[in-house]
LOMI-53323 format. One record per residue (C-alpha): z, y, x. Coordinates in pm, 1 decimal, always signed. Each point is the difference from the previous one (the first is absolute). Layout:
! residues N
{{Z,Y,X}} ...
This chain:
! residues 583
{{-2632.6,-1086.5,-858.5}} {{-360.1,+56.9,+114.0}} {{-301.9,-79.7,-213.8}} {{-377.2,-22.8,+55.6}} {{+24.9,-76.6,+369.3}} {{-314.8,+5.9,+212.7}} {{-64.0,-121.9,+353.9}} {{-52.5,+276.1,+255.9}} {{-139.7,-21.9,+349.3}} {{+237.5,+54.0,+287.8}} {{-12.8,+368.6,+96.9}} {{-54.3,-95.2,+361.7}} {{-353.2,-90.1,-100.6}} {{-34.1,+328.5,-185.2}} {{+84.1,+190.7,+317.7}} {{-258.8,-199.9,+196.0}} {{+258.2,-146.5,+234.3}} {{-78.3,-306.8,+202.1}} {{+312.3,-193.0,+91.2}} {{-1.1,-282.5,+247.4}} {{+321.5,-187.0,+61.9}} {{+13.5,-206.9,+316.4}} {{+330.6,-173.3,-56.4}} {{+13.4,-168.3,+337.2}} {{-49.7,+334.3,+178.1}} {{+198.2,+213.7,-244.8}} {{-293.0,+245.1,-17.7}} {{-86.3,+209.0,-306.3}} {{-337.2,+173.6,-4.4}} {{-53.4,+302.9,-227.6}} {{-332.8,+167.7,-72.0}} {{+76.0,+369.0,-56.7}} {{-158.8,+166.9,-305.0}} {{-334.0,+158.2,+64.7}} {{+66.7,+298.2,-224.2}} {{+321.0,+200.4,+24.1}} {{+198.3,+45.0,-320.8}} {{+346.4,+120.8,-101.2}} {{+263.8,-238.6,+132.1}} {{+178.5,+13.3,-336.2}} {{-151.0,+16.3,-347.4}} {{-36.8,+320.3,-197.6}} {{+244.4,+22.3,-291.2}} {{-43.8,+178.4,-335.0}} {{+278.7,+14.9,-258.0}} {{-112.5,+127.5,-341.6}} {{+273.7,+94.3,-246.6}} {{-73.0,+64.8,-368.2}} {{+240.2,+225.5,-191.5}} {{+148.1,-145.2,-324.1}} {{-199.0,-320.5,-48.8}} {{+78.4,-328.5,-171.7}} {{-120.9,-347.8,+88.6}} {{-200.9,-6.0,-323.7}} {{-212.2,+298.9,+104.1}} {{-223.8,-232.1,+204.1}} {{-261.9,-185.2,-203.3}} {{+6.0,-305.6,+226.1}} {{+373.1,-40.4,-68.2}} {{+2.4,+99.4,-367.0}} {{-311.2,-108.6,-188.4}} {{+113.8,+214.0,-294.2}} {{+1.1,+315.6,+212.0}} {{-202.6,+285.1,-146.0}} {{-76.1,+141.7,+343.9}} {{-294.2,-122.9,+212.2}} {{+116.3,-53.8,+359.9}} {{-297.7,-159.8,+177.7}} {{+108.8,+98.0,+349.9}} {{+356.0,-126.1,-26.1}} {{-131.9,-314.1,-169.0}} {{-225.9,-60.4,+300.1}} {{+278.7,+78.6,+244.7}} {{+208.6,-272.0,-168.0}} {{-285.5,-251.5,+19.2}} {{-53.4,+89.1,+366.3}} {{+367.9,-8.0,+97.3}} {{+349.7,-99.5,-105.8}} {{+189.2,+107.7,-313.3}} {{+380.2,-17.4,-26.1}} {{+133.6,-82.7,-346.2}} {{+362.5,+87.0,+82.7}} {{-25.0,+334.5,+179.8}} {{+244.7,+283.6,-63.4}} {{+44.2,+364.6,+86.5}} {{+341.9,+58.1,+156.2}} {{+68.5,+256.4,-273.0}} {{-133.9,+59.3,-348.9}} {{-87.2,+363.1,+81.2}} {{-213.3,+162.0,+266.0}} {{+201.2,+182.7,+268.6}} {{+232.5,-290.1,+86.2}} {{-289.0,-246.9,+6.1}} {{-188.1,+223.0,+243.8}} {{+311.2,+20.7,+215.9}} {{+13.9,-380.7,+4.8}} {{-367.7,-34.6,+90.4}} {{+14.8,+248.4,+286.6}} {{+334.4,-118.9,+143.9}} {{+43.2,-364.4,-106.4}} {{+343.7,+92.8,-136.5}} {{+138.5,+21.2,-351.6}} {{+11.2,+366.2,-104.6}} {{+346.4,-29.3,-155.3}} {{+129.8,-27.3,+356.7}} {{-118.7,+360.4,+51.7}} {{+137.0,+315.2,-162.8}} {{-215.8,-67.2,-310.0}} {{+216.2,-217.8,-224.2}} {{-202.4,+49.4,-318.8}} {{-298.5,+189.6,-138.5}} {{-280.9,+155.2,+202.8}} {{-43.9,+306.1,+218.8}} {{-117.6,+327.4,-148.2}} {{-278.7,+220.7,+129.7}} {{+232.6,+216.6,+211.4}} {{+218.8,-286.4,+129.1}} {{+50.7,-23.9,+375.3}} {{-105.6,-302.1,+204.1}} {{+163.5,-331.3,-93.9}} {{-77.9,-219.7,+300.8}} {{+217.5,+57.7,+306.9}} {{-237.1,+139.8,+261.3}} {{+150.4,-234.1,+261.5}} {{-68.1,-310.6,-210.3}} {{-289.7,-225.8,+94.5}} {{-277.5,-1.7,-258.5}} {{-300.8,-224.9,-36.3}} {{-209.4,+285.0,+144.7}} {{+221.5,+76.9,+300.7}} {{+18.7,-372.3,+74.7}} {{-378.9,-35.9,-7.8}} {{-43.7,+305.8,+221.3}} {{+195.4,-188.3,+265.2}} {{-263.9,-272.6,-27.5}} {{-281.9,+248.8,+53.1}} {{-104.3,+54.9,-362.0}} {{-145.2,+319.8,-141.6}} {{+209.9,+60.5,-311.7}} {{-85.5,+195.9,-312.5}} {{+118.2,+54.7,-355.3}} {{-223.0,+134.9,-275.7}} {{+137.7,+62.5,-348.8}} {{+336.5,+44.7,-170.9}} {{+296.0,+35.3,+239.8}} {{+310.5,+52.9,-222.2}} {{+253.9,-62.8,+274.2}} {{+109.7,+361.8,+35.1}} {{-111.9,+288.1,+220.8}} {{+197.0,+276.3,+170.4}} {{-184.6,+313.2,-105.4}} {{+55.6,+305.6,+215.7}} {{-0.4,+204.3,-320.9}} {{-20.5,-182.1,-333.0}} {{-95.4,+328.9,-166.4}} {{-297.8,+39.7,+232.6}} {{-207.3,-316.8,+23.6}} {{-223.6,+149.2,+270.8}} {{+278.1,-49.7,+253.4}} {{+3.0,-331.9,+190.8}} {{+241.2,-285.2,-65.0}} {{+175.6,-255.2,+217.8}} {{+160.3,-336.9,-70.6}} {{-329.5,-140.0,-126.8}} {{-243.3,-272.4,+103.9}} {{-76.6,+153.0,+341.3}} {{+367.0,-25.9,+101.3}} {{+18.4,-357.9,-125.8}} {{-278.5,-152.6,+205.8}} {{-318.6,+95.9,-185.7}} {{-260.1,+174.0,+215.1}} {{-181.1,+128.8,-308.2}} {{+105.2,+100.5,-351.1}} {{-210.4,+124.7,-287.0}} {{+126.2,-0.1,-355.1}} {{+260.9,+146.2,-232.0}} {{+374.7,+42.1,+31.2}} {{+118.6,-209.1,-296.4}} {{-130.3,-127.2,-334.7}} {{-313.9,+161.7,-137.9}} {{+205.5,+139.2,-289.3}} {{+232.1,+195.7,+237.9}} {{-75.1,+331.8,+169.7}} {{-98.4,+136.7,+244.2}} {{-350.7,-88.7,-114.2}} {{-160.4,+33.6,+341.9}} {{-160.8,-226.7,+257.9}} {{+197.5,-54.0,+320.7}} {{-149.2,-63.3,+342.1}} {{+243.2,-124.9,+264.6}} {{+278.5,+263.5,-24.4}} {{-122.0,+270.2,-237.6}} {{-200.8,+70.0,-313.5}} {{-376.0,+38.2,+38.8}} {{+15.6,+298.7,-236.0}} {{+294.7,+202.2,-121.7}} {{+84.6,-1.9,-368.3}} {{-124.8,+313.9,-169.8}} {{+79.8,-60.2,-367.1}} {{+207.6,-214.7,-234.4}} {{-81.2,-246.0,-275.1}} {{+202.3,-85.9,-306.4}} {{+135.4,-341.4,-91.9}} {{-263.6,-227.1,-151.4}} {{+71.1,-260.6,-272.6}} {{-65.5,-376.0,+7.3}} {{-212.4,-183.0,+93.8}} {{-126.5,+253.7,+255.7}} {{+359.6,+97.1,+71.0}} {{+101.5,+225.6,+285.2}} {{+292.6,+233.4,+57.1}} {{-52.5,+370.6,+26.0}} {{-11.1,+151.5,+346.3}} {{-190.0,+159.2,+285.9}} {{-364.0,-94.8,+56.3}} {{-253.4,+62.4,+277.5}} {{-349.1,+126.9,-91.3}} {{-176.2,-316.0,+126.5}} {{+231.5,-243.7,-182.0}} {{-138.1,-165.4,-313.7}} {{+194.8,-286.7,-157.8}} {{-304.8,-212.6,-79.2}} {{-132.9,+31.9,+356.5}} {{+307.7,-122.3,+190.3}} {{-84.3,-371.3,+1.8}} {{-353.3,+83.4,+114.3}} {{+145.3,+211.7,+280.1}} {{+229.2,-284.2,+106.7}} {{-295.7,-238.4,-7.9}} {{-212.9,+228.0,+217.6}} {{+267.2,+68.2,+260.9}} {{+98.1,-367.4,+24.8}} {{-361.2,-100.9,+64.6}} {{-37.1,+281.4,+252.1}} {{+313.0,-109.4,+186.7}} {{-138.5,-353.0,+37.7}} {{-353.2,+109.1,+88.0}} {{+109.8,+268.6,+248.1}} {{+238.0,-238.9,+172.0}} {{-261.0,-274.2,+41.2}} {{-251.7,+254.2,+130.4}} {{+238.8,+152.6,+253.9}} {{+220.2,-294.8,+104.3}} {{-161.4,-333.3,-96.9}} {{+221.8,-197.4,+238.7}} {{+325.7,+140.4,-138.4}} {{+156.8,-150.7,-313.6}} {{+92.5,+227.6,-289.3}} {{+258.4,-5.8,-277.4}} {{-70.6,+181.4,-327.6}} {{+270.0,+34.6,-264.7}} {{-186.5,+93.7,-319.1}} {{+236.9,+87.0,-289.2}} {{-200.1,+94.0,-310.1}} {{+110.7,+263.8,-249.1}} {{-113.9,-218.6,-290.9}} {{+27.0,-154.3,-245.3}} {{+314.1,+219.7,-19.6}} {{-16.6,+314.3,-214.7}} {{-188.2,+222.4,-48.3}} {{-251.5,-237.3,-157.7}} {{-310.6,+197.5,+66.6}} {{-325.5,-104.2,+167.2}} {{-333.6,+155.6,+96.4}} {{-256.2,-16.8,-283.5}} {{-185.4,-293.7,+158.5}} {{+306.1,-224.3,-50.5}} {{+76.0,+99.9,-358.2}} {{-0.9,-291.5,-248.7}} {{-59.3,-257.8,+273.5}} {{+286.9,-200.3,-147.1}} {{+128.0,-86.8,-346.0}} {{+352.5,+103.9,+94.5}} {{-19.3,+375.8,-42.7}} {{+35.3,+263.7,+269.6}} {{+238.5,-211.3,+207.4}} {{-244.2,-290.1,-6.6}} {{-279.8,+228.5,+120.8}} {{+221.7,+113.5,+287.3}} {{+78.6,-360.6,+88.0}} {{-374.5,-65.7,+5.0}} {{-40.7,+286.9,+248.1}} {{+275.7,-149.9,+218.2}} {{-189.1,-330.4,+3.5}} {{-320.3,+186.8,+90.8}} {{+183.7,+158.4,+293.9}} {{+114.7,-341.1,+125.1}} {{-361.8,-112.0,-14.8}} {{-112.2,+295.3,+210.8}} {{+246.8,-91.2,+274.4}} {{-110.3,-365.2,+5.2}} {{-369.8,+94.8,+1.1}} {{+51.8,+239.4,+290.7}} {{+171.2,-270.5,+204.8}} {{-296.9,-227.0,-66.6}} {{-252.8,+266.7,+92.9}} {{+183.9,+75.6,+325.8}} {{+15.3,-375.0,+72.7}} {{+377.6,+5.8,+47.8}} {{+107.5,-199.5,-307.1}} {{+88.0,-311.8,+197.6}} {{+229.1,+201.5,+225.3}} {{+172.2,+188.1,-283.2}} {{+291.1,-109.7,-217.4}} {{+6.1,+171.3,-340.8}} {{+312.4,-4.5,-218.9}} {{-0.9,+122.7,-360.4}} {{+313.9,+40.6,-210.5}} {{+184.3,+247.4,-224.8}} {{+323.1,+198.5,+23.8}} {{+131.5,-116.0,-340.6}} {{-112.1,-100.5,-347.5}} {{-173.0,+213.0,-262.8}} {{+165.6,+251.4,-232.6}} {{-14.5,-125.1,-359.9}} {{-70.5,+348.3,-133.1}} {{-333.2,-7.7,+179.9}} {{-153.7,-312.3,-153.5}} {{+174.3,-105.2,-322.0}} {{-247.1,+181.5,-227.5}} {{-302.4,-190.9,+133.7}} {{+108.8,-362.0,-39.2}} {{-32.9,-55.0,+373.7}} {{+271.7,-221.8,+154.2}} {{+51.4,+85.2,+367.7}} {{+312.2,-216.7,+22.8}} {{-120.7,-308.4,-187.6}} {{+312.0,-172.9,-134.7}} {{+248.0,+170.9,+232.0}} {{+294.0,+195.0,-141.8}} {{+34.9,+374.6,+52.4}} {{-204.3,+264.6,+179.1}} {{+5.3,+234.1,+298.2}} {{+352.2,+103.4,+109.9}} {{+167.8,-304.6,-159.8}} {{+194.7,-274.3,+174.8}} {{-198.6,-242.6,-216.8}} {{-295.1,-186.1,+155.2}} {{-264.0,+245.2,-127.2}} {{+172.2,+274.6,+196.2}} {{-50.6,-155.8,+342.3}} {{-229.8,-305.3,-18.2}} {{-328.0,+133.3,+141.4}} {{-341.1,-126.2,+111.3}} {{-42.8,-89.5,+367.2}} {{-338.4,-92.0,+146.1}} {{-73.5,-56.6,+369.8}} {{-350.2,-32.4,+146.5}} {{-83.2,-92.7,+359.1}} {{-338.4,-173.3,+28.0}} {{-1.3,-300.3,+227.6}} {{+379.0,-5.8,+30.7}} {{+127.7,-26.7,-358.3}} {{-150.0,-266.4,-221.7}} {{-203.8,+118.5,-297.0}} {{+118.9,-28.0,-358.3}} {{+354.0,-110.6,+83.3}} {{+314.1,+79.2,-199.5}} {{+358.3,-20.9,+121.2}} {{+322.7,-11.3,-199.9}} {{+208.7,+106.9,+300.6}} {{+240.0,+281.6,-94.5}} {{-102.9,+318.1,+183.5}} {{+147.4,+351.4,-1.6}} {{-174.0,+320.3,+110.3}} {{+255.0,+41.2,+281.3}} {{-170.3,-304.7,+154.2}} {{-302.5,+201.9,+112.3}} {{+192.0,+124.5,+305.8}} {{+74.3,-343.7,+148.7}} {{-336.4,-141.7,-108.0}} {{-193.4,+279.1,+167.4}} {{+223.1,-25.4,+307.6}} {{-83.7,-371.0,+21.3}} {{-371.9,+69.5,-36.3}} {{+23.8,+256.9,+281.6}} {{+220.6,-236.2,+206.7}} {{+296.0,+235.0,+8.1}} {{+358.3,-123.8,-0.4}} {{+206.6,+220.0,-230.4}} {{+334.5,+110.5,+141.5}} {{+310.7,-75.3,-203.0}} {{+30.8,+362.4,-116.3}} {{-342.5,+3.9,-168.2}} {{-141.7,-175.0,-306.3}} {{+341.6,-135.3,-96.9}} {{-129.0,-127.5,-335.1}} {{-347.4,-106.4,+109.4}} {{-128.7,-357.2,+26.7}} {{-337.7,-85.9,+148.5}} {{-232.3,-174.7,-246.8}} {{-246.5,-80.6,+279.4}} {{+76.2,-375.0,-17.3}} {{-111.7,+2.7,-363.6}} {{-310.8,+204.8,+71.2}} {{-103.1,-222.0,+291.0}} {{+82.3,-328.9,-176.3}} {{+256.7,-100.1,+261.7}} {{+294.2,-230.3,-37.6}} {{+323.2,+184.9,-79.7}} {{+332.8,-59.8,-168.1}} {{-21.3,+102.3,-364.9}} {{+96.7,+238.9,-131.4}} {{-64.1,+273.1,+257.3}} {{+265.9,+214.4,-164.7}} {{+347.1,-124.2,-73.0}} {{+15.6,+254.6,-281.3}} {{-138.0,+337.5,-112.6}} {{+169.5,+307.4,-141.7}} {{-152.0,+201.0,-284.9}} {{+100.4,+358.3,-81.9}} {{-68.3,+214.0,-307.4}} {{-45.6,+370.3,-67.3}} {{+369.5,+57.6,-77.3}} {{+122.1,-213.7,+290.4}} {{+62.3,-327.7,-182.5}} {{-5.2,-300.5,+233.7}} {{-141.7,-348.3,-47.1}} {{-20.9,-285.6,+247.4}} {{-255.1,-280.0,-13.3}} {{+46.3,-333.6,+175.4}} {{-243.8,-278.1,-76.0}} {{-50.9,-10.9,-376.3}} {{+318.3,+190.3,-77.1}} {{+27.8,+374.4,-60.9}} {{+339.1,+168.2,-41.7}} {{+37.0,+361.2,-117.2}} {{+346.1,+144.7,+59.0}} {{+217.7,+248.3,-187.7}} {{-263.3,+99.9,-255.4}} {{-153.2,-196.9,-287.3}} {{-259.8,+270.1,-68.4}} {{-329.3,+82.5,+168.5}} {{+133.2,+244.7,+257.4}} {{-327.3,+184.3,-45.6}} {{-217.8,+135.2,-281.3}} {{+29.7,-277.4,-261.5}} {{+275.7,+16.4,-259.1}} {{+281.9,-73.6,+27.7}} {{+5.4,+149.2,+349.3}} {{+367.5,-72.2,+40.9}} {{+189.8,-270.8,-182.1}} {{+359.1,-74.2,+86.7}} {{+62.3,-346.0,+136.0}} {{+34.7,-199.1,+322.5}} {{-370.5,-72.4,+37.5}} {{-273.5,-250.0,-85.4}} {{-125.8,-327.0,+149.2}} {{-345.2,-146.8,-58.0}} {{-181.1,-308.2,+126.4}} {{-350.7,+135.4,+55.9}} {{-156.9,-342.4,+42.0}} {{+19.1,-56.1,-375.2}} {{+85.3,+348.8,-125.0}} {{-228.5,+249.6,+172.2}} {{+34.9,+234.8,-300.2}} {{+378.7,+19.3,+51.9}} {{+102.4,-98.8,-350.8}} {{+277.0,-257.0,+54.2}} {{+300.7,+151.8,+176.8}} {{+203.4,-269.2,+177.9}} {{+263.6,+224.9,+154.9}} {{+287.1,-142.5,-206.7}} {{-115.4,-362.4,+29.4}} {{-47.9,-28.6,+378.6}} {{+296.2,+164.4,+168.4}} {{-61.4,-188.4,+325.9}} {{-349.4,+148.2,+40.9}} {{+130.7,+345.9,-90.2}} {{+270.7,-25.9,+265.3}} {{-244.7,-126.5,+263.5}} {{-243.3,+285.7,-55.1}} {{+269.3,+266.3,-19.0}} {{+137.3,-113.6,+335.7}} {{-347.5,+7.9,+157.3}} {{-75.9,+345.6,-139.4}} {{+325.4,+133.1,+146.1}} {{-79.4,-163.9,+334.2}} {{-340.1,+168.6,+18.0}} {{+154.8,+335.6,-85.2}} {{+289.5,-30.3,+243.8}} {{-199.9,-130.8,+296.1}} {{-267.2,+269.1,-20.0}} {{-281.4,-252.5,+8.9}} {{-137.1,-301.9,-184.6}} {{-194.5,-150.7,+291.9}} {{+136.8,-200.2,+292.8}} {{+52.7,+165.2,+336.3}} {{-239.0,-53.2,+291.8}} {{-303.7,-96.0,-205.4}} {{-304.6,-143.4,+175.5}} {{-262.8,+57.2,-270.3}} {{-228.6,+163.8,+254.6}} {{-52.3,-328.2,+182.8}} {{-220.9,-152.1,-267.2}} {{-354.6,+3.6,+139.4}} {{-258.9,+162.0,-226.0}} {{-311.6,-145.0,+157.9}} {{-36.0,-298.0,-233.5}} {{+39.1,-55.3,-370.6}} {{+143.1,-351.8,+22.7}} {{+277.1,-162.8,+204.6}} {{-116.6,-154.8,+324.9}} {{-23.9,-377.3,-23.5}} {{+221.0,-197.9,+235.4}} {{-309.0,-135.8,+172.2}} {{-87.2,+357.2,+102.8}} {{+317.9,+49.3,+202.0}} {{-57.5,+2.4,+372.2}} {{+194.0,-282.7,+158.5}} {{+107.0,+131.7,+335.3}} {{+226.7,-160.3,+259.6}} {{+268.7,+193.0,+179.5}} {{-167.8,-111.4,+321.6}} {{-179.6,+163.7,+160.5}} {{+247.3,+278.2,-61.6}} {{-231.7,+255.3,-160.1}} {{-250.5,+63.5,-276.1}} {{-322.5,+140.9,+133.9}} {{-211.2,+223.5,-224.4}} {{-355.2,+55.7,+119.5}} {{-209.5,+276.7,-157.9}} {{-379.7,-5.6,-0.3}} {{-11.5,+326.5,+194.9}} {{+229.5,+261.9,+144.8}} {{+183.8,+157.2,-295.9}} {{+308.2,+198.8,-79.7}} {{+258.1,-238.8,-137.6}} {{+353.8,-42.9,-127.3}} {{+127.1,-358.4,-5.9}} {{+338.3,-101.1,-140.7}} {{+177.0,-330.8,-46.7}} {{+270.5,+12.5,-266.9}} {{+232.7,-233.9,-179.3}} {{-68.3,-51.7,-370.3}} {{+302.5,+221.4,-67.5}} {{-162.4,+285.9,+188.6}} {{+186.3,-11.6,+329.6}} {{-231.8,+115.6,+275.8}} {{-16.3,-251.9,+285.3}} {{-290.4,+118.2,+212.7}} {{-207.6,+317.5,-26.9}} {{-284.7,+108.5,+225.6}} {{-248.4,+285.7,-26.1}} {{-276.3,+126.3,+219.8}} {{-370.4,-34.1,+62.5}} {{-169.1,-308.5,+134.0}} {{-134.0,-343.3,-88.3}} {{+271.0,-254.5,+87.1}} {{+357.8,+27.7,-126.7}} {{+280.1,-241.3,+94.0}} {{+313.7,-23.6,-214.8}} {{+294.4,-190.8,+140.4}} {{+140.7,-275.0,-222.0}} {{+289.0,-87.6,+228.3}} {{+333.2,-50.4,-175.3}} {{-161.9,+7.3,-344.7}} {{+160.5,-185.5,-286.2}} {{-222.4,-270.9,-142.6}} {{-158.8,+71.6,-337.9}} {{-236.4,+241.5,-170.2}} {{-58.5,+347.4,+140.1}} {{-233.2,+286.8,-83.4}} {{-266.1,+106.6,+246.3}} {{-134.8,+346.9,-79.9}} {{-307.7,+124.3,+184.4}} {{-138.9,+352.4,-41.7}} {{-338.9,+69.9,+158.3}} {{-223.4,+303.0,-50.2}} {{+208.4,+118.0,-292.4}} {{-3.9,-333.6,-187.6}} {{+315.9,-208.4,-32.6}} {{-1.0,-377.1,-43.8}} {{+301.0,-220.3,-58.5}} {{+26.6,-376.8,+36.5}} {{+291.0,-239.1,+5.9}} {{+55.2,-208.2,+312.0}} {{+203.5,-316.9,+19.9}} {{+192.1,-39.3,+325.3}} {{+95.9,-363.1,+45.9}} {{+100.0,-235.9,+276.3}} {{+236.8,+62.7,+286.8}} {{-84.9,+175.2,+324.0}} 
């Protein structure tokens, strides 16, 4: 369900395109853009570490943490009220974001990777970065990796590593290997540490918790978020300066508000939620810096910004302050309960996504892969993004069959499974949390909750609705056995991104099959790619070259709606054409 809808102008007007349709002559006239721009939008995906939905003031009025930048991002974009991380802990969620696949399908069946763990993602698997590179994107990641690295010598951090971001499609990597409370405490640039570790530090207690380990001389715990902020801004600025016509993708995984809860002095006591609240305030400040830079570079309208979190908050980090990061949700980070995996999701794309809109569509972090593929107009092969659904129809306010997902699978720290379909959530083979809350394990067949009237998971209906239990158990087994939860041969990429509202029927071009061609006339000689496709994505006619007049044969076409896609001077425009009458 969408709320607070606003009317938006057709993006054809935004791109200064003049379209003249001469139906009797079957001629389409395009005015090419005066100023060149990336043919696809820039994409930024910001990931907070250990954050609940109640950490944002605009969502939780009782929050003790000021979040002015996230509040504004919500008012300027779309907020999802039913978004979930694909796991309730960090490594598997990051796997899902980067690959579009549930992490329990990999070798990691529970828990998280450690600081010396080898790479988790198969180096031959398509990632969101390697996919975007095929579409001409410059790809970068700045921040916490935590998907494993193959160190040449784990006792000598000065040696390079493989199996990291550079091998998985990212042109640029700056950040740290795992969580900020795991050594080596050193900054990494592409495939090695910027400085070798020269000393060790001892374990530090809560709330500024970190494990003991090796540390580099330039590494200070309270400076890491600032360093991430600076390098993220530099990546964007340097790219725009050097390649303004090339789109970029920045994956920006923060180290906070995960432990250690420590901030630079200027952020101390900015919240009323203790050290963790101050760190959350700094995370919000960092989001604001990214948005402000996009505005100053005048690229906001051609940049999609996603903000979400890898899992919920750890109760040990906030319970002494009276702050409620999970509102009325049960559990905490690591749990199979809603507080473990229900996370904030905000999407901002000025001029394309309506302002101040909320959606109750169920979304999972694995869905970034297919969504970004659709934005970049890339058709995912069947062996990539097996658990990823595109949410582009929701973002663009297009007609679609609800729900987008048939069902979603949740996964806890200890490997407990739950499946959610509609309002119903079934947890199997464990009646405990499967995470950090007690009891972690409780013998029993499972639990069943109707979240529409029991979001706090208080009334277990497992024994009273055997039919629903059986239905969901069968579906969970099907998803496990088939190796995917999405249909084969998806066509998400076909959804045009040039307009924020569905095209009215009166805007369809009514073309006869005689004469036997569609003629596209450009305003001047231009490089072009013109394709005519069925609505299911089957390519019928495709022409490319340089010139002013393009003729596409319509002989032997089936009557009905088709997609006409025209790319000129790096800009792509898509319209539907209605072929009717008999030749």
